[in-house]
C-alpha positions as CSV (number, residue, x, y, z in Angstrom):
1,M,-103.2,186.9,121.2
2,K,-106.4,188.9,121.8
3,I,-109.7,187.3,120.6
4,I,-112.6,189.6,119.8
5,I,-116.1,188.1,119.6
6,T,-118.7,189.9,117.5
7,N,-122.4,190.0,118.5
8,T,-123.3,187.8,115.5
9,F,-120.8,185.1,116.5
10,E,-122.1,185.3,120.1
11,K,-125.7,184.9,119.1
12,A,-124.8,181.8,117.0
13,T,-123.0,180.1,119.8
14,K,-125.8,180.7,122.3
15,K,-128.0,178.4,120.1
16,L,-125.6,175.5,120.5
17,H,-125.6,172.6,123.0
18,R,-122.8,172.3,125.5
19,K,-121.0,169.5,123.4
20,Q,-121.2,171.6,120.3
21,V,-119.8,174.7,122.1
22,K,-116.8,172.5,123.1
23,E,-116.2,171.7,119.4
24,V,-116.4,175.4,118.5
25,E,-113.9,176.2,121.3
26,D,-111.5,173.5,119.9
27,A,-111.9,175.1,116.4
28,I,-111.0,178.6,117.9
29,E,-108.0,177.1,119.6
30,T,-106.9,175.6,116.3
31,I,-107.2,179.0,114.6
32,A,-105.4,180.7,117.4
33,K,-102.4,178.4,117.0
34,N,-102.3,178.9,113.3
35,P,-104.3,181.8,112.0
36,M,-103.6,180.9,108.4
37,V,-105.5,177.6,108.6
38,G,-108.7,179.1,107.2
39,E,-109.4,179.6,103.5
40,A,-108.9,183.3,102.4
41,K,-111.9,184.8,100.7
42,K,-111.8,187.1,97.6
43,G,-114.0,189.9,96.3
44,D,-116.5,191.4,98.7
45,L,-115.1,189.3,101.6
46,A,-111.4,190.1,101.0
47,G,-109.5,189.9,104.2
48,V,-111.9,187.4,105.8
49,Q,-110.9,183.8,106.3
50,V,-113.2,180.8,106.8
51,Y,-112.3,177.7,108.8
52,K,-114.5,174.6,108.1
53,F,-115.0,171.8,110.6
54,R,-117.7,169.3,111.4
55,I,-120.1,169.1,114.4
56,D,-122.3,166.0,114.5
57,N,-121.5,165.2,110.9
58,Q,-122.6,168.6,109.7
59,L,-120.2,171.1,108.0
60,I,-119.8,174.3,110.1
61,L,-118.1,177.4,108.9
62,L,-116.4,179.9,111.2
63,A,-115.5,183.3,109.6
64,Y,-112.7,185.4,111.2
65,I,-110.3,188.2,110.5
66,Y,-106.7,188.0,111.8
67,D,-104.7,191.2,112.2
68,D,-101.0,190.2,112.2
69,V,-99.8,193.6,113.5
70,E,-102.1,193.9,116.5
71,R,-102.2,190.1,116.9
72,E,-106.0,190.2,117.1
73,L,-108.4,187.5,116.1
74,T,-111.9,188.7,115.4
75,L,-114.5,186.0,115.2
76,L,-117.2,187.2,112.8
77,S,-119.8,184.5,112.2
78,L,-120.6,180.8,112.7
79,G,-123.1,178.6,111.0
80,S,-123.9,176.0,108.3
81,H,-123.2,176.7,104.7
82,E,-126.8,177.7,103.8
83,N,-126.9,181.5,103.3
84,F,-123.6,181.8,105.4
85,Y,-121.8,184.0,102.9
86,R,-124.9,186.1,102.1
87,D,-125.4,186.9,105.8
88,L,-121.7,187.5,106.3
89,K,-121.6,190.1,103.6
90,K,-124.7,191.8,105.1
91,N,-123.1,192.0,108.5
92,L,-119.8,193.4,107.2
């Protein structure tokens, strides 16, 4: 499976500590094993899936798009719930 990382996702991961990056890598591995694990979005964000997990007792959202035909996983955004969906819509 090919994993594509967007600039938005890369900027968000650069702000994390080493331990937090490991948790994000574990979440990506979980998604890669089962791309349908995330919650499918509707409306403006149709086609986007969001996987929720915790880092240091804080809920983190990871937005991605999975292309079944190409077997590509595109990591769109990473962050806490505050303004997450607004920023995600702006970047799409």
